[in-house]
C-alpha positions, -999 to +999 in steps of 0.1 A: -563+710-147-576+680-166-610+684-152-610+720-163-601+709-199-630+685-200-654+712-188-641+736-214-647+710-241-682+703-229-691+740-231-676+742-266-695+710-277-728+722-262-727+754-284-721+733-316-745+723-342-754+686-347-732+683-377-703+699-358-709+676-329-708+646-351-676+659-367-661+666-333-671+630-322-655+616-353-623+635-348-621+626-311-627+589-319-602+589-348-575+605-326-582+580-298-580+552-324-547+565-337-532+567-302-544+532-294-533+517-327-499+534-323-495+518-288-507+484-302-482+487-331-454+496-307-463+466-284-465+443-315-431+455-328-415+450-294-429+415-292-419+407-328-383+420-322-381+399-290-394+368-308-369+375-336-340+377-312-351+345-295-352+328-329-317+341-338-303+329-305-320+295-310-307+292-345-271+300-334-274+274-307-286+248-332-258+258-356-232+253-329-247+220-319-248+208-355-212+220-361-199+202-331-218+170-341-204+171-376-169+178-363-171+148-340-184+127-368-156+137-391-130+131-363-145+096-357-143+089-395-107+101-396-098+080-366-115+050-382-095+055-414-063+060-394-069+028-375-075+008-407-043+023-421-024+013-389-038-022-391-026-025-427+008-011-418+011-036-389+001-065-412+027-054-438+053-050-411+046-084-397+049-100-432+082-082-438+095-092-405+086-129-412+102-127-446+134-111-432+135-136-403+131-165-428+158-151-451+182-145-422+178-180-408+183-195-443+214-175-448+227-183-413+220-220-417+238-220-451+268-200-436+271-224-407+268-255-430+295-241-454+317-224-428+346-248-432+346-243-469+350-205-466+384-188-468+383-181-430+374-217-423+402-231-444+429-208-429+422-215-392+445-240-375+418-254-353+383-261-365+361-237-345+325-225-345+314-261-352+295-276-323+311-305-304+346-297-318+377-285-298+372-250-313+337-249-299+348-255-263+353-227-238+387-217-225+397-234-192+400-200-174+365-191-185+351-224-173+368-219-139+354-184-136+319-196-144+320-222-115+286-238-111+268-214-134+248-231-161+262-225-196+234-222-222+238-236-257+269-258-249 
């Protein structure tokens, strides 16, 4: 069928004047150029859309990577600040513990030194809680129960 169309066109073209032939040639060339340019534009648009989609995907990937890197950086910074805060808290705690320990030992030393002058110390019949006095010694039953065990602080 196609061959028949070509032959019909040739017959029509042969009966045309030169001007009509030129016009026919121009119309045929223009139609062919339109078809080819349409195909080229479609191919170009398809390639352009593909490139754009690849660009969008690459941009999303880079955004996710940048976001995760920034998140990690912020987490490290927060952890660093928390660590510095913890160190400061530990230093403060250590100083307070030392202050309390010093204060406790001073108070205990003063209490032991002045024990016999307190109301309790004056009212007891036997001096006790004073090292190397009869009130400091262990009960005989306790000593017997201990046997050979070493008594610390006596």
